[in-house]
C-alpha positions in Angstrom: 0.0 0.0 0.0 1.3 3.4 -0.9 2.3 5.6 2.0 -0.2 8.5 2.6 1.2 11.9 1.8 1.7 14.4 4.6 2.3 18.1 4.5 5.8 19.6 4.7 6.9 21.5 7.8 7.6 25.2 7.0 8.6 28.2 9.0 8.0 31.9 8.7 9.6 35.0 10.2 7.4 37.9 11.2 8.3 40.7 8.8 5.5 43.3 9.1 6.8 46.6 7.7 4.3 49.3 7.7 3.5 52.9 8.8 1.4 53.6 11.8 0.6 57.2 12.6 3.5 58.3 10.5 5.9 55.9 12.3 7.6 52.9 10.7 7.1 49.6 12.4 9.7 47.0 11.4 9.3 43.6 12.9 12.6 42.3 11.5 14.4 45.0 13.4 12.3 44.9 16.5 12.9 41.1 16.9 16.5 41.5 16.1 16.3 39.0 13.2 17.4 41.6 10.7 20.9 41.5 12.3 21.2 37.8 12.9 22.2 35.9 9.8 22.8 32.9 12.1 19.1 32.6 12.7 18.9 30.8 9.3 21.1 28.0 10.7 18.6 27.6 13.4 15.9 27.1 10.8 17.9 24.2 9.4 18.2 22.7 12.9 14.4 22.8 13.1 14.4 20.6 9.9 11.9 22.8 8.0 12.0 22.4 4.2 10.8 26.0 3.4 10.5 29.4 5.0 8.3 32.3 4.3 10.9 35.0 4.0 10.8 38.7 3.2 12.4 40.7 0.4 10.2 43.7 1.1 9.6 46.6 -1.3 10.9 49.7 0.4 12.7 48.2 3.3 16.1 49.8 2.9 15.3 52.7 0.7 13.3 53.2 -2.4 13.6 49.6 -3.3 15.0 47.2 -0.8 18.3 46.3 0.9 19.6 44.1 -1.9 22.8 43.2 0.0 20.8 42.0 3.0 18.5 39.9 0.8 21.4 38.4 -1.1 23.2 37.3 2.1 20.1 35.6 3.5 18.8 34.0 0.3 22.3 32.8 -0.4 22.5 31.2 3.0 19.1 29.6 2.7 20.3 28.0 -0.6 23.4 26.7 1.1 21.2 25.2 3.8 18.7 23.6 1.3 15.7 25.6 2.6 13.3 26.9 0.0 12.4 30.6 0.4 8.7 31.5 -0.2 9.4 35.1 -0.8 7.1 37.9 0.4 7.3 41.3 -1.2 4.9 43.3 1.0 3.7 42.6 4.6 1.0 44.9 5.8 2.7 47.9 4.2 2.4 49.7 0.9 6.1 50.0 -0.3 8.7 52.7 -0.4 8.0 56.1 1.3 5.7 58.2 -0.9 4.2 55.3 -2.8 0.4 55.5 -3.0 -1.5 52.2 -3.3 -4.4 54.1 -4.8 -2.4 55.6 -7.6 -3.3 54.0 -11.0 0.3 53.1 -11.7 0.7 51.2 -8.4 0.1 47.7 -9.8 2.6 48.2 -12.6 5.2 49.5 -10.2 4.7 46.6 -7.9 4.9 44.1 -10.7 8.2 45.7 -11.9 9.6 45.3 -8.4 8.5 41.6 -8.3 10.3 40.9 -11.6 13.4 42.7 -10.3 13.5 40.4 -7.3 13.0 37.4 -9.6 15.8 38.6 -11.9 18.3 39.1 -9.0 17.4 35.8 -7.3 16.5 33.2 -9.9 16.5 30.5 -7.2 13.2 31.7 -5.9 10.5 29.3 -7.0 7.5 30.6 -5.0 6.4 34.2 -4.3 3.8 35.4 -1.9 3.4 38.9 -3.3 1.2 40.6 -0.7 0.5 39.3 2.8 -3.2 39.2 3.9 -4.6 41.9 1.6 -8.0 41.9 3.3 -6.6 42.2 6.8 -4.4 45.2 5.7 -7.4 46.9 3.9 -9.6 46.5 7.0 -7.0 47.7 9.5 -5.9 50.6 7.3 -9.2 51.5 5.5 -12.0 50.5 7.9 -10.7 50.7 11.4 -8.2 53.5 11.2 -5.4 51.6 12.9 -2.7 51.7 10.2 -2.0 54.4 7.6 -3.8 55.9 5.9 -5.9 55.5 9.1 -9.2 55.7 7.4 -12.6 54.6 8.7 -14.4 54.6 5.4 -16.0 51.8 3.3 -14.9 53.5 0.1 -11.2 53.6 1.2 -11.4 50.0 2.2 -12.8 49.0 -1.1 -10.2 50.9 -3.0 -7.4 49.4 -0.9 -8.5 45.8 -1.3 -9.0 46.2 -5.0 -5.7 48.0 -5.4 -3.8 45.1 -3.7 -5.6 42.5 -5.8 -4.7 44.4 -9.0 -1.1 44.5 -7.8 -1.0 40.8 -7.1 -2.5 40.1 -10.5 0.0 42.3 -12.2 2.9 40.8 -10.3 1.8 37.2 -10.8 1.3 37.8 -14.6 4.7 39.5 -14.9 6.5 36.8 -12.9 5.0 34.1 -15.1 6.1 35.9 -18.2 9.6 36.2 -16.7 9.7 32.5 -15.7 6.7 30.3 -16.3 7.9 27.8 -13.7 7.5 30.4 -10.8 4.6 29.8 -8.5 2.6 32.4 -6.6 0.8 32.0 -3.3 -1.9 34.2 -1.8 -2.8 34.0 1.9 -5.6 35.4 4.0 -7.0 35.1 7.5 -9.8 32.5 7.6 -12.0 34.2 10.1 -15.6 33.0 10.4 -18.2 35.2 12.1 -21.3 34.1 14.1 -23.8 36.3 15.9 -27.3 36.9 17.2 -30.2 36.8 14.8 -30.6 40.6 15.2 -27.2 41.0 13.5 -27.8 38.5 10.6 -27.1 41.1 7.9 -23.8 42.1 9.5 -22.8 38.5 10.1 -23.5 37.7 6.4 -21.5 40.7 5.3 -18.5 39.6 7.3 -18.7 36.0 6.1 -19.0 37.1 2.5 -16.1 39.6 2.9 -13.7 37.0 4.4 -13.5 35.4 0.9 -13.0 38.7 -0.9 -9.3 38.5 -1.7 -9.6 35.0 -3.2 -12.8 35.9 -5.0 -11.4 39.0 -6.6 -8.3 37.1 -7.8 -10.2 34.2 -9.2 -12.8 36.3 -11.1 -15.7 35.5 -8.9 -16.7 39.0 -8.0 -19.4 39.6 -10.7 -22.9 41.1 -10.6 -24.1 38.0 -8.8 -21.6 38.3 -6.0 -23.1 39.5 -2.7 -20.6 42.3 -2.4 -20.7 43.5 -6.0 -23.2 46.3 -5.5 -21.4 47.6 -2.4 -18.0 47.6 -4.1 -19.2 48.9 -7.5 -20.9 51.9 -5.9 -17.5 53.3 -5.0 -16.7 56.0 -7.6 -14.1 54.8 -10.1 -13.9 51.2 -9.0 -16.4 49.5 -11.3 -13.9 49.3 -14.2 -11.3 47.8 -11.9 -13.7 45.2 -10.7 -14.6 44.4 -14.3 -11.0 43.7 -15.3 -10.5 41.4 -12.3 -13.7 39.6 -13.2 -13.0 39.3 -16.9 -9.2 38.7 -16.8 -8.2 37.0 -13.6 -4.7 35.6 -12.9 -5.3 32.7 -10.5 -2.7 32.0 -7.8 -1.1 28.5 -7.7 -1.6 28.0 -3.9 -3.9 29.5 -1.3 -2.5 30.1 2.1 -4.9 29.8 5.1 -4.0 31.7 8.3 -5.9 30.9 11.4 -5.6 32.2 15.0 -7.5 31.3 18.1 -8.9 34.9 17.9 -9.8 34.7 14.2 -13.4 33.5 14.6 -15.7 36.1 16.0 -19.1 36.4 17.7 -21.2 39.5 17.3 -23.8 40.3 20.0 -26.3 43.2 20.1 -26.9 42.6 23.8 -24.4 45.1 25.0 -25.6 44.9 28.6 -24.2 41.3 28.8 -20.6 42.7 28.4 -20.4 45.5 31.0 -16.7 45.1 31.6 -15.5 45.4 28.0 -18.0 47.4 26.1 -16.6 50.5 24.4 -17.9 53.7 22.9 -17.2 52.1 19.5 -19.4 49.1 20.4 -22.2 51.4 21.4 -21.8 53.4 18.2 -22.0 50.2 16.1 -24.8 48.7 18.2 -23.0 45.4 18.8 -19.9 43.9 20.5 -17.3 41.8 18.7 -15.6 39.1 20.8 -13.6 35.9 20.2 -15.8 33.0 19.4 -13.5 30.7 21.4 -14.6 32.6 24.5 -18.3 32.3 23.9 -20.3 29.4 25.4 -21.9 26.9 23.0 -19.2 26.9 20.3 -16.3 24.7 19.6 -13.0 25.7 18.0 -12.7 24.0 14.6 -11.0 26.7 12.6 -8.1 24.7 11.0 -10.2 21.9 9.7 -13.2 24.0 8.7 -11.0 26.5 6.9 -9.2 23.9 4.9 -12.4 22.1 3.9 -14.3 25.3 3.0 -11.4 26.8 1.1 -10.8 23.6 -0.9 -14.6 23.2 -1.7 -14.8 26.8 -2.9 -11.6 27.1 -5.1 -10.1 23.6 -5.6 -6.6 24.9 -5.4 -3.6 23.5 -3.4 -3.6 24.8 0.1 -1.1 25.5 2.9 -1.5 26.6 6.5 0.7 29.6 6.3 0.6 31.0 9.8 0.2 28.7 12.9 0.9 30.7 16.0 -0.6 31.1 19.5 0.9 33.5 22.0 0.6 32.2 25.5 1.7 29.3 27.7 4.1 26.7 26.3 1.5 23.9 26.7 -1.1 25.9 24.8 1.3 26.8 22.0 2.3 23.1 21.5 -1.4 22.0 21.6 -2.2 24.6 19.0 0.5 23.4 16.7 -0.6 19.8 17.3 -4.1 20.6 16.3 -3.0 22.4 13.1 -0.8 19.5 12.1 -3.5 16.9 12.8 -6.1 18.7 10.8 -3.7 19.3 7.9 -2.8 15.6 7.8 -6.4 14.6 8.0 -7.2 16.9 5.1 -4.5 15.4 2.9 -5.8 11.9 3.7 -9.2 13.0 2.6 -7.9 14.3 -0.7 -7.3 17.9 0.1 -3.8 18.9 -1.1 -2.2 20.7 1.9 1.4 21.4 0.9 2.8 22.7 4.2 2.1 23.7 7.8 4.0 26.9 8.8 5.2 27.7 12.3 4.8 31.4 12.3 6.8 34.2 13.9 9.6 31.7 14.4 11.8 34.3 16.2 8.8 36.0 17.8 6.9 39.3 17.3 6.6 42.6 19.0 3.7 44.9 19.6 0.9 42.8 18.2 -0.9 43.1 21.6 -1.7 46.7 20.4 -1.7 45.8 16.7 1.5 47.9 16.5 -0.5 51.0 17.2 1.6 52.0 20.2 5.3 52.3 20.6 7.0 49.1 21.7 4.6 46.5 22.9 4.8 43.0 24.3 7.3 40.5 22.8 5.9 37.0 22.1 8.3 34.2 21.3 7.8 31.6 18.6 9.8 28.5 18.0 12.7 30.5 19.5 12.7 33.0 22.3 15.0 35.9 21.6 14.1 38.1 24.5 17.6 37.8 25.9 19.1 38.7 22.5 20.2 35.0 22.0 17.7 32.6 20.4 16.6 29.8 22.7 14.6 26.9 21.5 11.1 26.8 23.1 8.9 23.8 23.7 6.9 24.9 20.7 10.2 24.8 18.7 10.9 21.3 19.9 7.4 20.2 18.8 8.1 21.7 15.3 11.5 20.0 15.2 9.9 16.6 16.2 7.2 17.0 13.6 9.8 17.7 10.8 11.7 14.6 11.9 8.6 12.5 11.4 7.3 12.3 14.9 3.7 13.6 15.0 3.3 16.2 17.7 1.6 15.3 20.9 0.1 18.1 23.0 1.6 18.6 26.5 -1.9 19.3 27.8 -5.3 20.2 26.6 -5.4 23.7 25.1 -7.3 26.3 27.0 -9.8 26.6 24.1 -10.9 23.1 24.9 -11.4 23.6 28.7 -14.4 24.9 30.5 -12.6 28.0 31.8 -12.3 29.3 28.2 -15.8 30.6 28.4 -15.8 34.3 29.4 -18.9 35.5 27.7 -22.5 34.3 27.8 -23.7 31.4 25.7 -24.6 32.6 22.2 -25.2 29.3 20.3 -29.0 29.3 20.9 -29.3 32.9 19.8 -26.7 32.6 17.0 -27.5 33.7 13.4 
């Protein structure tokens, strides 16, 4: 009997590089990874076969720090680790670049080809990380520059990023038809009370928007067409994405314990956390994992739903949980188990990615405040010297062919996880 396929074990460094309130946030610098070439040898010790790695547009000047990129991609080649190269990670590019400028997709595509020309060893590109997340945080919620709270700005930003991905993908394939592109997005699902059914439906339709735009699914029958097309000047852009799509080769699924949400109009049930924004919107938005009556099934559900909708190869491109060691290992074990189960059921899952391998800084405030809490990943670099964590040991064991076993049951599977009133009976 043929041996059943299993996903590969991948890693990823947290490279967010963006502007927040006029200040640059640079995760590569804040975690110290930018100055530690030796980190790459630690990736080899983990046994990973590939790493999501940045060659970011605008990090280092008007283009990028080519010398920095050459040293790191060269070392990865020596170690036999494939780079899955990201070109933008929550940012827009060099200082002064406007993502809403009509020339933005062409400029970004030219940069992608320049990276491919300089580094022909790159076989897979992930052009823009989580376009929907970036468009929401920058265009709807006002957290990241341009700090807008406007549906029209959101629509323009998500469409601009998808046009840029399409242009880059097409240009890369013309340069080298063997190059692959990957597009990733957060797989958040939303539940809520019946009174919020229309909002819940909007959020659940919107979670597919990046993939739908890139695969030509946003036409006049799409539930978001009317809303998007009503934005002045955007209808022609939607039409070109619809009529002339450039499909990615792989879809990346990102899922966090906080990804799935519950919306509740009963604000009086949340007296300790309700804010003026919640009152303004008329509902509160909390983690589904903290609401009674629901179970956490995000990895499996996301893989199944994404495959059923697009029938493209998949990968879990960000697996990370900040917290206690036992919970981090349990989260990794669940991700691996669900990915293996999916492959055995005929869903092609190429890899499972331990994210923020050398940690991240400031995500507790979404990088909106200076500094912020450091969270380790497979390595803890708080002391300035990377130290392998229990999570890292679990990743290493997985790569060596020993399926990860949780050290304990994760908090999301224990009774004390419930902080908010049961919502399942009233859920939309």
